[in-house]
FINUVO-277419 format. One line per 8 residues: number of its first residue (from 1); their letters; for each residue x, y, z of N, C-alpha, C. Coordinates in steps of 0.2 Angstrom, whole numbers, m for minus. Layout:
NUM> a> X,Y,Z,X,Y,Z,X,Y,Z | ... $
This chain:
1> meslveal> 490,383,464,486,390,466,481,388,474 | 479,381,474,474,381,476,477,379,487 | 485,373,484,489,376,491,490,381,494 | 493,387,490,492,395,493,488,396,496 | 484,398,494,476,400,497,474,395,501 | 473,389,502,474,385,507,478,387,514 | 483,389,514,489,389,519,490,399,521 | 486,402,518,488,408,519,485,412,525 $
9> prcdfiaf> 479,407,531,480,412,536,483,410,540 | 486,405,538,492,402,543,498,405,544 | 500,409,538,506,411,537,507,419,540 | 514,419,545,515,426,548,515,430,542 | 518,430,535,519,435,533,521,433,526 | 519,439,520,518,436,513,526,441,512 | 529,437,506,535,442,503,532,438,494 | 534,446,488,533,444,484,539,448,479 $
17> dgefsgly> 537,445,472,543,449,468,540,447,459 | 541,449,456,537,450,449,543,451,442 | 543,448,439,550,451,436,542,449,428 | 545,456,423,542,460,420,546,459,411 | 540,461,405,544,460,398,546,467,397 | 548,472,403,551,479,404,550,482,407 | 551,488,409,554,492,413,552,501,414 | 555,503,406,554,508,405,554,511,399 $
25> tanwrngn> 551,513,393,549,515,384,552,520,384 | 556,523,389,561,527,386,568,528,394 | 572,532,388,578,532,394,576,539,396 | 574,543,396,571,548,400,563,545,404 | 562,543,403,556,537,408,560,536,416 | 566,532,415,569,530,419,572,532,426 | 569,536,427,567,540,434,576,545,434 | 574,552,436,579,557,437,576,562,445 $
33> mldtfstr> 583,561,446,582,567,454,576,574,452 | 577,577,447,573,580,444,566,580,445 | 564,572,446,556,571,447,550,573,450 | 546,574,449,541,576,454,539,569,457 | 535,568,463,532,561,464,526,561,458 | 523,566,456,517,564,452,521,561,443 | 530,563,443,532,562,436,532,555,439 | 536,554,440,539,548,443,533,544,443 $
41> yshlqdaa> 527,543,445,522,541,446,519,539,438 | 517,543,434,517,545,429,523,539,423 | 529,538,424,534,536,422,532,527,422 | 530,526,430,528,518,431,518,518,427 | 515,522,429,511,520,424,511,520,419 | 516,524,414,517,521,408,520,514,404 | 525,514,410,528,506,412,523,501,410 | 517,502,416,513,496,416,509,495,411 $
49> tnftilqy> 508,499,407,502,501,403,505,497,398 | 512,496,397,515,495,390,518,489,391 | 518,485,397,523,479,397,519,475,402 | 520,470,402,517,464,408,521,461,410 | 518,459,415,520,453,422,522,444,416 | 527,445,417,531,438,415,530,430,422 | 533,434,427,532,427,433,531,431,438 | 526,427,443,525,432,449,528,425,455 $
57> gvclffwd> 532,428,460,536,422,465,532,426,470 | 528,423,474,525,423,483,532,417,487 | 531,419,494,532,417,496,529,418,505 | 529,412,505,523,412,514,528,408,520 | 530,413,527,536,413,530,528,409,534 | 528,403,539,526,402,544,531,400,551 | 527,400,556,535,401,561,532,393,565 | 537,389,565,540,382,569,539,383,575 $
65> dneaayva> 535,382,580,538,383,588,543,377,591 | 540,372,587,543,365,590,551,367,589 | 554,370,582,561,372,577,564,380,581 | 557,384,584,560,390,586,563,391,579 | 560,395,571,559,392,568,556,396,562 | 558,400,558,554,401,551,554,396,548 | 546,394,541,549,389,540,544,392,532 | 550,391,525,546,394,523,544,393,516 $
73> qpynffls> 536,392,511,538,390,504,535,394,501 | 540,393,496,540,399,490,536,394,484 | 531,399,480,528,397,474,531,404,469 | 532,395,464,534,402,457,528,402,452 | 525,405,451,521,407,444,519,408,437 | 523,407,432,523,409,423,516,411,421 | 514,416,421,507,420,418,511,422,410 | 504,418,407,501,420,403,500,428,399 $
81> pkgfeglv> 499,431,396,495,438,392,490,434,389 | 487,427,387,483,430,384,476,430,385 | 474,431,381,464,436,382,457,430,384 | 453,433,382,446,428,384,440,432,378 | 442,423,375,434,424,369,434,431,367 | 439,432,365,438,438,360,434,444,363 | 433,447,371,433,449,374,439,453,378 | 444,452,379,448,454,381,455,452,376 $
89> ernftvqa> 461,456,373,465,455,369,470,458,373 | 477,457,374,481,460,376,484,463,370 | 488,468,370,494,472,367,499,472,373 | 508,470,372,511,470,377,519,473,374 | 521,476,375,528,478,373,535,474,376 | 539,473,372,546,469,376,550,475,375 | 555,474,380,559,479,379,567,473,381 | 572,474,373,573,471,373,580,469,379 $
97> ssfdflas> 581,476,383,588,474,387,585,467,393 | 577,470,395,575,464,400,574,458,397 | 572,456,391,573,452,389,580,448,389 | 585,454,388,592,448,388,593,448,395 | 592,452,400,594,452,407,591,444,410 | 583,443,410,581,435,409,582,430,405 | 585,432,401,588,426,395,594,424,397 | 597,428,401,606,428,403,605,424,413 $
105> hnfdfnas> 598,424,415,596,424,423,592,416,419 | 592,414,416,590,404,410,581,406,412 | 578,413,413,572,412,412,570,407,406 | 563,405,409,559,400,404,554,402,401 | 555,402,394,551,411,391,544,405,388 | 547,399,385,540,395,385,536,395,389 | 539,391,396,534,389,403,528,400,400 | 532,405,401,524,409,404,522,410,398 $
113> farglpyl> 523,409,392,520,409,384,513,404,382 | 519,398,383,514,392,383,513,389,386 | 512,389,391,510,385,400,508,389,405 | 509,398,405,508,399,410,500,401,410 | 500,403,417,494,404,422,489,410,419 | 482,409,416,479,415,412,479,418,419 | 475,427,418,473,431,423,466,435,418 | 464,437,424,459,443,424,459,449,430 $
121> shaeekei> 460,455,425,460,460,433,452,460,433 | 450,463,441,443,463,442,439,468,436 | 443,473,433,440,477,426,436,472,422 | 443,470,421,442,465,416,435,457,416 | 435,458,423,432,453,423,423,456,422 | 424,463,426,418,466,424,413,467,420 | 420,470,416,417,473,404,415,464,404 | 420,460,404,414,453,402,412,451,404 $
129> kqnralre> 407,450,408,403,448,410,396,455,410 | 398,461,407,394,464,405,394,467,396 | 398,465,393,396,461,388,395,455,385 | 393,449,390,391,446,389,381,446,389 | 382,450,395,374,451,395,373,457,390 | 376,460,386,372,465,382,372,459,377 | 377,455,376,376,451,370,369,447,368 | 368,445,378,360,441,377,355,444,375 $
137> qiqqqrge> 355,451,379,350,456,378,350,457,369 | 355,459,367,355,459,357,350,453,354 | 353,448,356,350,439,356,341,440,355 | 341,440,363,333,438,363,330,445,360 | 332,452,359,329,457,354,330,454,347 | 334,450,349,334,452,337,328,448,333 | 327,452,329,318,450,327,321,444,322 | 315,441,320,313,437,317,318,436,308 $
145> itiskqed> 319,429,309,323,433,298,316,429,293 | 316,435,290,312,434,285,314,429,278 | 310,423,277,314,419,273,312,424,264 | 317,426,261,315,426,256,316,425,251 | 322,420,252,326,417,245,323,410,244 | 321,408,239,319,403,238,320,396,241 | 329,397,238,334,389,243,332,389,249 | 332,394,251,329,395,260,325,393,264 $
153> kdyiesvq> 320,394,260,313,390,260,313,385,260 | 316,381,252,318,374,250,321,372,257 | 323,372,260,327,370,265,323,368,271 | 320,373,273,316,374,279,311,368,277 | 304,369,272,301,364,269,306,356,270 | 311,355,267,313,347,266,314,349,273 | 316,349,280,318,351,287,308,348,287 | 303,351,287,297,349,290,294,341,287 $
161> qklqqfma> 298,339,280,293,335,278,298,326,282 | 306,328,283,310,323,289,306,325,295 | 304,331,296,302,331,303,295,327,304 | 291,327,297,285,324,297,286,317,297 | 288,312,293,295,306,294,293,305,299 | 296,305,302,301,307,309,297,303,314 | 290,310,315,285,309,319,280,304,316 | 277,303,311,277,296,306,277,291,310 $
169> dqpapdty> 278,288,313,283,281,318,283,284,321 | 280,286,326,278,290,332,282,286,338 | 287,289,337,293,289,341,292,289,351 | 296,287,353,298,285,362,296,293,362 | 297,296,367,302,301,370,309,301,373 | 312,305,370,319,305,370,322,301,362 | 318,299,359,320,297,351,323,305,349 | 328,303,343,329,312,340,330,308,331 $
177> mvldavng> 332,312,327,335,312,322,338,319,324 | 342,318,317,351,320,316,349,324,307 | 349,330,306,348,330,299,356,335,296 | 355,335,290,361,336,287,366,342,291 | 373,342,290,377,347,292,375,353,287 | 374,359,288,375,364,286,376,372,289 | 378,377,287,381,383,290,378,386,296 | 381,391,298,377,394,303,367,398,303 $
185> flrrlvyq> 369,402,295,362,406,295,355,398,292 | 359,395,292,352,387,289,352,385,297 | 355,386,300,354,381,308,350,387,313 | 352,393,308,348,399,316,339,398,313 | 339,398,307,333,396,302,328,389,305 | 331,384,308,330,380,309,328,380,317 | 333,385,321,328,385,327,321,391,326 | 323,393,323,316,399,320,311,395,319 $
193> evpkmrdd> 310,390,314,305,387,307,302,381,313 | 305,376,315,303,368,319,301,372,325 | 303,377,332,295,378,335,287,378,335 | 289,382,327,280,385,325,278,376,322 | 282,371,319,278,367,316,276,360,322 | 281,360,327,279,357,334,282,361,340 | 280,362,343,281,364,349,285,357,360 | 286,350,354,288,347,359,294,344,356 $
201> iaidnnde> 298,348,353,305,346,350,310,350,353 | 315,348,356,322,351,356,325,351,350 | 332,357,347,336,358,347,340,355,348 | 348,352,346,357,354,351,355,353,344 | 365,356,347,371,359,341,375,354,345 | 376,345,343,379,344,349,387,340,347 | 394,340,351,401,340,348,400,332,343 | 394,325,349,394,320,348,391,321,340 $
209> dnqeaian> 387,326,338,385,324,329,390,329,327 | 394,330,326,399,335,322,404,332,325 | 407,327,325,416,325,328,420,326,321 | 415,325,314,418,327,307,422,333,309 | 418,333,307,415,342,307,420,349,313 | 422,346,317,427,346,322,435,345,319 | 435,339,317,442,338,318,444,342,311 | 439,343,307,440,346,300,444,353,302 $
217> ssflrrlr> 440,356,305,435,364,308,432,366,303 | 431,363,301,422,363,298,417,369,300 | 414,375,297,412,378,299,402,373,299 | 403,369,295,395,366,294,396,362,300 | 386,363,304,386,357,309,381,355,308 | 377,350,309,372,345,312,368,348,318 | 362,348,319,359,349,322,356,342,322 | 356,343,330,349,335,331,342,339,335 $
225> ltflgske> 338,335,332,329,337,334,328,331,338 | 327,332,345,324,327,351,317,328,350 | 311,323,350,306,322,352,306,322,360 | 302,325,365,302,324,370,294,323,371 | 289,324,371,281,322,371,276,326,372 | 283,331,374,278,338,378,278,345,378 | 278,351,375,276,358,377,282,358,383 | 277,355,387,280,355,396,288,353,398 $
233> ardrkeee> 288,348,396,296,344,392,300,345,388 | 299,349,385,303,352,381,305,363,386 | 300,363,388,303,369,391,306,367,396 | 304,360,400,311,360,406,321,357,402 | 318,356,397,326,353,395,328,359,391 | 326,362,389,327,369,386,330,376,395 | 326,376,401,327,376,407,337,374,408 | 335,367,409,341,364,410,348,367,407 $
241> kqkerdke> 348,365,402,350,369,395,353,374,395 | 350,380,399,351,384,400,356,387,405 | 353,381,410,359,382,418,364,378,416 | 365,374,412,371,370,409,375,373,406 | 374,379,401,377,385,400,377,388,402 | 376,393,406,379,395,410,382,396,418 | 383,390,416,389,385,422,394,384,417 | 395,380,413,402,379,408,402,388,408 $
249> rdadlqea> 400,392,406,402,402,405,405,401,409 | 400,402,418,404,402,423,412,399,424 | 413,393,423,418,388,423,424,394,420 | 423,394,414,425,397,410,428,403,412 | 425,405,412,427,412,417,433,416,423 | 430,407,426,435,406,433,441,403,431 | 441,403,424,447,398,422,451,403,423 | 448,409,418,451,413,414,453,418,422 $
257> igfrrvmd> 451,417,426,451,423,432,461,420,433 | 458,414,435,466,413,434,470,415,440 | 475,417,439,480,417,446,477,424,449 | 475,430,447,468,432,451,467,431,456 | 466,427,456,463,420,465,468,423,468 | 476,422,468,481,422,472,481,429,475 | 480,434,472,481,444,476,474,443,479 | 469,441,475,462,439,481,464,438,487 $
265> aisasqkp> 467,433,490,465,429,493,472,432,497 | 480,433,496,484,437,499,479,442,500 | 475,446,496,472,452,502,466,453,509 | 463,446,504,458,445,509,459,441,519 | 467,439,517,470,436,520,473,445,527 | 474,451,523,475,455,527,482,456,528 | 488,450,529,493,447,530,499,453,528 | 503,453,531,508,462,528,510,456,522 $
273> iighncmt> 513,462,518,516,460,512,523,460,511 | 526,459,509,535,463,510,536,461,503 | 540,467,500,543,468,493,550,470,495 | 555,472,489,560,473,488,560,478,484 | 560,486,484,561,493,483,557,491,475 | 550,489,477,542,485,474,538,490,473 | 539,497,472,535,501,468,533,497,462 | 539,494,456,536,494,450,532,486,451 $
281> dlvytyqr> 534,483,457,528,477,454,521,478,459 | 520,485,463,516,486,465,511,487,460 | 511,493,453,510,496,450,510,493,444 | 514,486,444,511,482,438,504,478,440 | 507,475,449,502,471,451,494,473,449 | 494,480,450,487,484,450,482,483,445 | 489,484,439,487,486,431,485,479,430 | 487,473,430,487,469,430,481,465,431 $
289> fiaplpps> 480,465,440,475,459,443,471,465,446 | 470,471,446,465,474,450,461,480,443 | 462,487,442,461,488,436,466,494,434 | 464,499,428,465,501,424,472,508,430 | 477,509,429,478,513,435,478,520,436 | 474,523,443,469,528,445,474,534,443 | 471,541,437,477,546,436,482,548,441 | 480,547,449,483,554,454,489,548,458 $
297> ldkftasi> 494,550,459,497,545,463,494,543,470 | 492,549,476,489,547,478,481,541,479 | 479,543,474,471,538,473,475,531,473 | 479,529,470,485,524,467,487,521,476 | 490,525,478,492,521,487,487,521,490 | 481,524,491,477,524,493,473,519,491 | 472,517,484,471,511,483,475,504,485 | 481,504,485,483,499,489,482,498,492 $
305> hswfpvlf> 483,502,497,483,502,502,477,497,507 | 473,499,504,466,496,507,467,486,503 | 470,487,498,472,479,498,476,479,501 | 483,481,503,488,477,506,491,483,512 | 485,484,517,486,489,523,492,487,526 | 495,480,526,504,482,530,508,480,526 | 512,484,522,517,483,516,523,486,521 | 528,483,518,536,484,520,540,483,516 $
313> dtklmisl> 544,487,515,550,487,508,558,487,511 | 561,481,508,567,478,513,572,485,510 | 573,486,507,576,492,504,576,498,508 | 570,500,508,571,504,512,570,503,518 | 570,500,522,568,500,528,577,500,528 | 582,497,525,590,496,525,591,505,524 | 589,506,520,593,518,519,588,521,523 | 583,519,526,579,523,531,582,524,539 $
321> ssvlskki> 582,517,541,585,514,547,590,515,550 | 592,521,552,598,523,555,601,517,560 | 603,512,561,601,506,563,605,502,559 | 600,499,556,602,495,550,605,497,546 | 606,504,542,610,507,537,619,507,543 | 618,508,544,625,505,550,628,500,551 | 623,495,550,626,488,550,627,484,542 | 624,487,537,621,481,532,627,488,528 $
329> pgsalgda> 630,483,524,635,487,519,631,491,512 | 624,488,512,622,487,505,616,485,504 | 611,490,500,601,488,501,602,484,494 | 608,483,491,603,477,484,602,471,488 | 595,469,484,594,463,486,598,456,490 | 602,454,483,606,447,487,612,450,490 | 615,456,489,618,458,494,617,456,503 | 613,462,504,611,462,509,608,456,511 $
337> frftnkea> 604,450,507,603,444,509,606,439,509 | 614,443,508,618,437,510,622,440,514 | 622,445,517,627,449,521,622,447,530 | 618,447,529,611,446,535,612,439,535 | 614,433,531,610,426,534,619,423,531 | 624,428,535,631,424,535,632,423,542 | 634,418,543,636,416,552,640,416,554 | 640,421,559,647,423,561,652,418,566 $
345> vnqdgspv> 659,419,568,662,416,568,667,416,577 | 665,412,580,669,414,589,674,414,587 | 680,414,594,685,415,593,689,407,592 | 685,402,593,689,397,593,686,393,583 | 685,399,581,680,398,574,674,392,574 | 674,390,578,665,391,577,661,393,575 | 656,392,573,652,395,568,645,395,572 | 644,405,575,638,405,580,632,408,576 $
353> plvpkiny> 626,398,577,617,401,575,615,406,573 | 613,405,566,607,414,567,601,413,567 | 600,416,573,592,417,575,587,422,573 | 582,419,569,580,413,571,584,410,567 | 581,403,565,584,401,559,577,399,553 | 578,402,547,575,401,542,574,395,539 | 569,389,541,572,382,535,567,382,531 | 569,380,522,561,378,520,558,372,523 $
361> dftngfnr> 550,373,520,545,366,521,549,361,516 | 551,355,521,554,348,518,548,344,517 | 544,347,523,539,340,524,534,342,513 | 531,346,515,527,348,508,531,348,500 | 537,348,501,540,347,493,545,354,493 | 543,358,497,548,365,497,556,366,496 | 556,359,493,566,359,492,571,364,485 | 565,366,482,572,367,475,576,371,476 $
369> yvdsndfq> 576,377,480,582,381,481,586,379,486 | 587,375,490,591,370,495,595,372,491 | 600,375,500,610,376,497,611,377,488 | 608,382,487,607,386,478,607,393,477 | 610,400,478,611,404,477,608,406,468 | 608,399,464,610,401,457,602,402,454 | 596,403,460,589,405,458,590,410,457 | 594,415,460,592,423,459,589,428,451 $
377> heaafday> 582,428,453,582,432,449,575,429,444 | 572,423,447,567,420,447,563,421,451 | 555,424,451,554,429,455,552,423,463 | 550,419,463,547,415,471,557,416,475 | 562,414,470,569,416,474,570,421,478 | 568,424,472,568,434,474,564,436,481 | 558,431,479,553,432,485,556,429,493 | 559,425,493,562,421,498,568,425,501 $
385> mtgalfvr> 572,428,497,576,432,499,573,435,503 | 567,441,502,563,449,505,563,445,507 | 559,439,510,553,437,517,560,437,520 | 566,434,519,569,431,523,575,437,525 | 575,441,521,578,449,523,576,451,527 | 567,452,528,565,455,532,564,452,540 | 567,445,539,567,443,544,571,444,550 | 576,446,547,582,446,549,584,452,551 $
393> lvwmlgrd> 579,459,548,579,464,546,576,466,554 | 570,462,554,566,463,560,569,462,567 | 572,458,566,578,455,572,583,459,575 | 586,462,568,591,468,571,587,474,575 | 582,474,570,580,479,576,576,479,583 | 578,472,586,576,473,594,570,470,593 | 568,467,587,560,465,590,561,458,588 | 557,454,588,554,446,587,546,445,584 $
401> rshianlh> 548,438,584,542,434,580,537,437,582 | 535,440,590,527,441,591,527,446,588 | 533,450,586,529,459,583,527,458,578 | 529,451,571,530,450,566,520,448,565 | 522,444,570,515,440,568,507,442,571 | 508,451,573,504,454,576,504,458,569 | 507,463,565,509,466,563,502,469,558 | 496,460,556,492,466,552,488,468,557 $
409> ttlaapss> 486,468,564,481,471,568,486,477,571 | 493,477,573,495,485,576,496,489,571 | 496,485,563,500,492,559,494,495,554 | 491,490,555,487,492,549,481,498,549 | 479,501,552,475,506,553,480,513,557 | 484,519,554,486,523,556,480,526,559 | 481,532,568,479,533,569,477,541,566 | 472,546,570,473,552,567,479,558,569 $
417> eqmsaatt> 480,555,572,485,557,578,493,554,575 | 493,549,571,499,549,565,499,554,560 | 491,551,560,492,556,550,492,563,551 | 490,566,557,493,573,556,498,576,557 | 503,571,559,511,571,562,514,568,554 | 513,565,553,517,565,545,520,569,545 | 526,568,540,530,574,541,532,572,534 | 535,576,529,540,573,521,545,576,521 $
425> edvpmdte> 549,578,527,557,578,532,560,569,527 | 566,568,525,568,567,523,575,564,526 | 574,559,534,579,561,537,582,552,540 | 587,551,542,585,544,543,581,542,549 | 577,537,550,571,537,555,578,534,561 | 575,537,568,580,536,572,577,528,578 | 577,525,575,578,516,578,578,516,579 | 585,517,583,591,516,594,586,519,598 $
433> sssaedpl> 581,525,598,580,530,602,573,525,606 | 576,526,614,571,522,619,564,525,617 | 565,533,612,558,534,614,553,532,609 | 555,529,603,552,524,599,547,518,601 | 543,521,599,537,515,602,540,509,600 | 538,507,592,539,504,589,542,504,584 | 551,503,582,553,508,575,550,501,571 | 545,497,570,543,496,562,536,503,559 $
441> tqlvnrvp> 536,505,565,527,507,564,530,515,557 | 538,516,559,540,522,555,542,519,549 | 543,513,546,545,510,540,541,506,538 | 534,505,539,530,505,537,526,507,531 | 521,503,526,518,507,520,522,513,517 | 529,510,516,534,516,513,538,511,505 | 540,513,501,544,511,498,546,515,494 | 553,514,490,556,519,490,555,521,482 $
449> aygmvpsy> 559,530,482,558,533,474,565,536,478 | 569,532,474,577,534,476,578,540,473 | 582,546,474,582,554,469,580,557,471 | 572,560,477,570,561,478,569,564,482 | 566,570,486,566,572,495,558,570,496 | 556,569,500,556,563,504,560,556,499 | 562,552,500,565,546,494,558,540,498 | 553,542,496,549,535,498,542,538,495 $
457> fdfvhpnq> 539,533,495,529,535,494,526,533,497 | 523,534,501,521,535,504,512,533,505 | 510,528,507,505,523,506,500,525,510 | 502,529,514,495,530,521,494,538,520 | 500,544,518,501,551,520,501,554,514 | 498,558,509,498,564,503,505,564,502 | 505,560,494,514,564,493,515,570,489 | 521,573,494,518,581,493,524,581,487 $
465> dpsrdhvl> 523,583,480,527,587,478,534,591,479 | 538,590,483,544,596,481,543,602,479 | 546,609,479,546,612,476,553,611,471 | 554,613,464,560,615,462,560,621,461 | 557,626,462,560,633,461,566,636,462 | 573,630,466,579,632,467,585,630,463 | 579,626,457,583,619,454,584,625,447 | 590,624,443,592,627,436,595,620,433 $
473> llsgfnpg> 591,621,428,589,614,423,596,616,416 | 606,611,416,608,613,413,603,609,405 | 606,610,398,607,605,395,613,606,386 | 610,603,382,614,606,378,621,603,375 | 623,598,381,632,599,382,632,592,375 | 639,592,375,640,587,370,642,581,375 | 640,576,369,639,567,376,645,565,379 | 651,566,378,658,563,380,657,570,386 $
481> vqtsdvnt> 652,573,389,653,578,396,650,576,400 | 653,573,406,648,568,412,647,576,418 | 641,570,423,640,578,427,646,577,432 | 649,574,432,653,577,436,658,581,433 | 660,583,428,663,589,421,658,595,426 | 652,594,423,648,599,426,648,602,434 | 649,597,437,649,597,446,655,602,446 | 660,599,443,671,603,446,667,610,441 $
489> wihallsv> 662,612,435,665,618,433,660,622,436 | 655,620,438,651,626,444,655,628,448 | 656,622,452,661,625,459,667,626,458 | 668,628,452,676,634,452,672,638,450 | 665,639,446,663,648,447,660,649,453 | 660,645,457,655,650,463,657,646,469 | 660,642,468,664,640,475,660,638,479 | 653,634,478,647,632,482,649,624,480 $
497> ptattatt> 647,618,484,644,613,483,638,611,477 | 637,609,476,630,607,468,629,601,470 | 624,601,464,621,593,465,618,595,456 | 621,592,453,619,592,445,615,585,444 | 610,586,439,613,581,434,611,582,425 | 615,577,424,614,582,419,610,577,410 | 610,583,407,603,578,400,607,584,394 | 605,576,388,610,579,383,602,579,377 $
């Protein structure tokens, strides 16, 4: 993680991809052409709440002036859904078809569950800090225990006698004695009663004195009583111990935050991020690393835009650009990547070099994916394909590295004129027209919402639900009836073209 975070300020853009434990909790939640934007978002919200992220891929792309090429650094992170200190406990669902899909692509489930990186969302971190503060407040306000049982009185009396014998030898400061192992209640009595006996004694529960108990998972522990020579010395010791405890607890929390530091660094860099059909990735990212998803789509898109102000989706770019859709036969990631990275051939049979070149960063050891496409659906390789495809698409639109390098400054904040001119019409973008200042401005901050009109989620302008007043819902067909059958029947009856979706 550290090398990625350190390299972020130097990269031109960042591609990302996720692999999940599931995608939808019921077939009817798997997207439908009758969905409104709000309905589609609610389905994604349901999925992100129930499923988890198993693997996250991030690929940084740098420009190399000497080679006139992009250099890629793909990072693959397995994530673990483990909780933290009992304050965060996660339950998640597994979709069998998703696990089958991942297994068919050699996904290492042990790497996720046994060795995966932890993570906490910002909301979870805040909740942990609040709960810790509440625990400390309760502990400070906890009243003194009244010792009523004779056996407890006898134990404290024995401690006092041992302490008196210890002090009778006139020990030097920092000399200590160790009590016999007892349960938590009696240890609490020691912490309560010994300061009444002497104000120059520090009390510690050290692992060094409890090796056998730790090895045997015993709840009985030994306490160390250390003579410090004065109350002032004891108070200094207690203050030092509290600082050390706070330091250790903060270190534990930082370790639990884990992978989220990568997402925080990506957001802080304000560099363009590139996904492919990435609405699901964004929704899961928000749920797992930021906070529980907002109730409305527009609150979600506004929040994501504040985190990642320049966002491109390569699938949408191909589908929505008139230039790209004419040149590229399909928008599936693997197909589009292979098509755009296929070298043309001269008349003499010699290859025409692709411009620009895209190399792996061999110098720093990023060579895992060299000369192989067998890693498709490994998150980092999919992120690499997404970023490489983005470069090819930008060049096909007549732009170059200078446009990519300045995306985070030229496209981060739309003007008020752009906001007011926003349209909900779903027509191919005229990225060939000379009147278009920059075709990338027409494709930024939108991701696919297929089967809907318009066919994208907008992360800058409001997403207005389309009218369904003209829609007639037909249901109750036998299971064998296909949508094409219904189309044929209605067309025969009305002699008009129709678009239908069948439900059973």
